[in-house]
C-alpha positions as CSV (number, residue, x, y, z in Angstrom):
1,M,-12.3,1.3,-2.7
2,S,-8.9,-0.7,-2.4
3,F,-5.6,0.9,-1.8
4,A,-4.1,0.2,-5.2
5,M,-7.2,1.6,-6.8
6,E,-6.3,5.0,-4.6
7,D,-2.6,4.7,-5.8
8,A,-3.9,4.7,-9.5
9,L,-6.0,7.8,-8.9
10,E,-2.7,9.6,-8.1
11,S,-0.8,8.5,-11.1
12,G,-2.3,10.6,-13.8
13,W,-5.7,9.4,-13.8
14,V,-8.9,12.3,-14.0
15,S,-11.7,11.7,-12.1
16,V,-15.0,13.1,-14.2
17,R,-17.9,14.0,-12.5
18,P,-21.1,11.5,-12.7
19,N,-23.7,12.7,-15.2
20,V,-21.5,15.6,-16.4
21,F,-23.5,16.5,-19.4
22,E,-26.8,16.1,-17.9
23,E,-28.9,19.4,-18.5
24,K,-30.7,20.3,-14.9
25,E,-32.8,22.9,-16.7
26,K,-34.5,23.1,-20.5
27,H,-33.1,26.1,-22.0
28,K,-34.4,27.4,-25.7
29,F,-31.3,27.7,-27.8
30,V,-32.0,29.4,-31.1
31,F,-29.1,29.1,-34.4
32,I,-28.5,31.9,-36.9
33,V,-26.5,30.9,-39.8
34,A,-25.3,33.4,-42.5
35,W,-22.6,33.2,-45.0
36,N,-19.7,35.3,-44.8
37,E,-18.6,36.7,-48.2
38,I,-15.1,37.8,-47.1
39,E,-14.2,34.8,-45.2
40,G,-15.7,32.4,-47.0
41,K,-17.4,30.5,-44.2
42,F,-20.2,30.5,-42.2
43,A,-21.1,32.5,-39.7
44,V,-23.0,30.8,-36.7
45,T,-24.6,32.7,-33.9
46,C,-26.5,31.0,-31.0
47,H,-28.7,32.8,-28.6
48,D,-30.1,31.3,-25.1
49,R,-33.5,32.9,-25.2
50,T,-34.4,31.4,-21.8
51,V,-31.6,33.5,-20.1
52,Q,-32.0,36.5,-22.5
53,K,-35.8,36.8,-21.2
54,R,-34.7,36.8,-17.6
55,T,-31.7,39.1,-17.9
56,A,-29.4,41.2,-20.2
57,R,-26.3,38.9,-19.6
58,S,-23.8,39.1,-22.0
59,D,-22.8,35.6,-21.9
60,S,-26.2,34.1,-23.5
61,S,-24.8,34.7,-26.8
62,W,-22.1,32.9,-28.8
63,A,-20.7,33.2,-32.5
64,G,-18.1,31.8,-34.5
65,L,-16.9,31.3,-38.3
66,F,-16.8,28.0,-39.5
67,S,-15.4,26.5,-42.9
68,F,-17.0,23.5,-44.5
69,Q,-13.9,21.6,-43.0
70,D,-14.7,23.0,-39.6
71,M,-18.4,21.9,-39.8
72,R,-17.0,18.2,-41.2
73,A,-14.6,18.0,-38.0
74,A,-17.3,19.1,-35.6
75,H,-19.6,16.8,-37.4
76,L,-17.3,13.7,-36.6
77,Q,-17.3,14.6,-32.9
78,L,-20.6,14.7,-32.5
79,C,-21.2,11.5,-34.4
80,A,-19.0,9.8,-31.9
81,V,-21.5,10.7,-29.4
82,N,-24.3,9.6,-30.9
83,S,-23.9,8.2,-34.5
84,D,-27.8,9.1,-35.5
85,L,-26.6,12.3,-36.8
86,E,-24.1,10.5,-39.3
87,P,-26.7,11.0,-42.6
88,C,-27.8,14.7,-41.5
89,L,-24.8,17.0,-42.2
90,P,-25.6,18.8,-45.5
91,A,-23.4,18.2,-48.5
92,F,-20.8,20.9,-48.7
93,P,-18.8,21.5,-51.7
94,E,-15.1,20.2,-51.8
95,E,-12.8,22.6,-50.6
96,Q,-9.5,23.3,-52.7
97,T,-6.1,23.1,-51.3
98,A,-4.0,26.0,-50.5
99,V,-2.0,25.9,-53.6
100,W,-5.2,25.5,-56.0
101,S,-6.9,28.1,-54.3
102,V,-4.2,30.7,-55.2
103,L,-3.8,29.3,-58.5
104,F,-7.6,29.0,-59.3
105,G,-9.4,30.8,-56.6
106,A,-11.9,29.6,-54.5
107,P,-15.1,28.2,-55.9
108,E,-17.9,30.6,-56.4
109,L,-21.2,30.0,-54.7
110,S,-24.3,31.6,-55.8
111,A,-26.5,33.6,-53.4
112,R,-29.1,30.8,-53.8
113,D,-26.3,28.2,-52.9
114,T,-25.3,29.7,-49.8
115,D,-28.9,30.5,-48.8
116,A,-29.7,26.9,-49.1
117,L,-26.7,25.9,-47.2
118,C,-27.2,28.3,-44.5
119,F,-30.9,26.9,-43.8
120,Q,-29.7,23.2,-44.0
121,L,-26.9,23.7,-41.7
122,Q,-29.2,25.7,-39.4
123,V,-31.7,22.8,-39.4
124,Y,-28.8,20.2,-38.9
125,L,-27.6,22.0,-35.7
126,G,-31.2,22.3,-34.0
127,H,-31.2,18.7,-34.9
128,A,-27.6,18.2,-33.2
129,L,-28.9,20.2,-30.4
130,D,-31.8,17.8,-29.6
131,T,-29.9,14.8,-30.0
132,C,-26.6,15.6,-28.0
133,G,-27.9,18.4,-25.8
134,W,-26.3,21.6,-25.2
135,R,-23.2,21.1,-23.1
136,I,-21.9,18.5,-25.5
137,L,-22.8,21.0,-29.2
138,S,-21.6,24.1,-27.0
139,Q,-17.9,22.2,-26.1
140,V,-17.6,21.3,-30.1
141,L,-18.6,24.4,-31.4
142,F,-17.7,27.2,-28.7
143,P,-15.1,25.4,-26.7
144,D,-14.3,28.7,-24.5
145,S,-17.8,28.7,-23.3
146,D,-17.6,26.7,-20.2
147,D,-14.8,26.0,-17.4
148,S,-13.5,22.8,-17.8
149,E,-12.8,22.3,-14.0
150,E,-16.8,21.9,-13.6
151,Y,-16.3,18.2,-15.5
152,Y,-13.8,17.1,-12.7
153,E,-14.3,15.6,-9.6
154,S,-12.2,16.1,-6.4
155,L,-10.0,13.0,-5.7
156,S,-10.5,13.5,-1.9
157,E,-14.4,13.5,-2.1
158,L,-14.1,10.2,-5.1
159,R,-11.8,8.7,-2.4
160,R,-14.1,9.3,0.8
161,K,-17.4,8.0,-1.4
162,G,-15.7,5.0,-2.2
163,F,-14.7,3.7,1.3
164,E,-18.2,4.7,2.0
165,D,-19.8,2.6,-1.1
166,A,-17.6,0.0,0.2
167,L,-19.2,0.0,3.9
168,Q,-22.8,0.2,2.6
169,R,-22.0,-3.0,0.4
170,A,-20.6,-5.2,3.4
171,K,-23.6,-4.0,5.6
172,R,-25.8,-5.1,2.7
173,H,-24.1,-8.3,2.4
174,L,-24.0,-8.9,6.1
175,Q,-27.9,-8.4,6.2
176,Q,-28.6,-10.9,3.2
177,V,-26.6,-13.5,5.1
178,R,-28.2,-13.0,8.3
179,R,-31.7,-13.5,6.8
180,Q,-31.1,-17.2,5.4
181,R,-33.3,-18.8,7.7
182,G,-34.3,-22.8,8.0
183,V,-30.7,-24.3,7.6
184,E,-31.2,-27.8,9.3
185,R,-28.1,-29.8,8.0
186,M,-25.0,-29.4,9.8
187,V,-23.1,-28.8,6.3
188,E,-25.4,-25.8,5.2
189,L,-25.1,-24.4,8.9
190,L,-21.3,-24.6,8.7
191,Q,-21.3,-23.0,5.5
192,L,-23.6,-20.4,6.7
193,Y,-21.2,-19.8,9.8
194,A,-18.6,-19.2,7.1
195,E,-20.3,-16.8,5.2
196,Q,-21.3,-15.0,8.1
197,D,-17.6,-14.8,9.2
198,E,-16.5,-13.4,5.9
199,A,-19.6,-10.8,6.0
200,Y,-18.2,-9.6,9.2
201,G,-14.7,-9.4,8.4
202,D,-15.5,-7.5,5.0
203,L,-17.6,-5.1,7.4
204,V,-15.0,-4.3,9.7
205,E,-12.2,-4.2,7.2
206,A,-14.3,-1.4,5.2
207,T,-15.0,0.3,8.3
208,T,-11.5,0.0,9.6
209,E,-10.6,1.7,6.0
210,L,-13.0,4.5,6.3
211,Y,-12.0,5.4,9.8
212,H,-8.5,5.7,9.0
213,Y,-9.2,7.8,5.9
214,L,-11.2,9.9,7.9
215,L,-8.3,10.0,11.0
216,Q,-5.7,11.0,8.1
217,P,-5.9,14.6,8.2
218,F,-5.5,14.9,12.0
219,R,-2.7,12.6,11.7
220,D,-1.1,14.9,9.1
221,M,-1.7,17.7,11.2
222,R,-0.1,16.2,14.2
223,E,2.8,15.2,12.5
224,L,3.4,18.6,11.0
225,A,2.9,20.2,14.1
226,M,5.4,17.7,15.9
227,L,8.1,18.5,12.9
228,R,7.4,22.2,13.4
229,R,8.1,21.9,17.1
230,Q,11.4,19.9,16.7
231,Q,12.5,22.7,14.2
232,I,11.9,25.1,16.4
233,K,13.6,23.6,19.3
234,V,16.7,23.1,17.2
235,H,16.8,26.6,16.1
236,T,16.3,27.7,19.5
237,H,19.4,25.5,20.7
238,T,21.4,26.8,17.7
239,S,20.8,30.5,18.6
240,S,21.8,30.0,22.0
241,A,25.0,28.1,21.6
242,H,26.1,31.2,18.9
243,D,24.8,33.8,21.4
244,G,27.2,31.9,24.1
245,H,30.3,31.5,21.7
246,T,30.0,35.1,20.7
247,H,30.0,36.7,24.4
248,T,32.8,34.2,25.5
249,H,34.8,35.5,22.3
250,T,34.1,39.1,23.1
251,H,35.0,38.4,27.0
252,T,38.2,37.2,26.0
253,H,39.1,39.8,23.5
254,T,38.4,42.5,25.9
255,S,40.7,40.8,28.7
256,I,43.6,40.5,26.0
257,H,43.2,44.3,25.3
258,S,43.0,45.4,28.8
259,N,46.1,43.7,29.4
260,R,48.0,45.1,26.5
261,C,46.6,49.0,27.8
262,F,47.7,48.2,31.6
263,P,50.8,46.1,31.6
């Protein structure tokens, strides 16, 4: 990793872990969708059956209320991950604006219509789970279910890994150059020597950068210790000078007072 890239990492960039949405263990999730008559929204509940079988943890279930517009917005986010979901969203009725809803009321849906929509949405969520995975689907539907910090990678670890990867690439390049045998012509031999010199130079540069990076924390500690030592010296010298001045002033004042009392 070059120093320019290292500076770029400190200018507002965020490093995301590789395979951040990879699921280490397959869990069984079950979606339950019902219609909330009071809110006029879908009541979506999800249970992690795998965790529930192991323990009675309270964080193994998630729930939320979603309007037709909410589900359309979630669908757009999921389609950005996998476009195969585009034709899978159920056909929801169009929602009226707030003014029209006050004047004419919300469109009434029969129990048969809501049951059909709930079943279709439940099937859709199961398909979205298989297509996008739980990590992505949970962040779209239940964004507070996970800590966002787990998606970010430490910049110090990223820098160290970058220097180590550069060193390994330089070693592999040098090994490839040294495997070239059977060079007989002088021109080819000179070219091989030039490639070897370049490979050795890259190896030395990569090793030096990694060495300086690993050594930097100790340099910072030494500089901080020297700065602290200098501050202590300055503070001690200032305190000593102040005490000496106070002692001299007191002695002079005492002498004057003594002369006044005993002429």
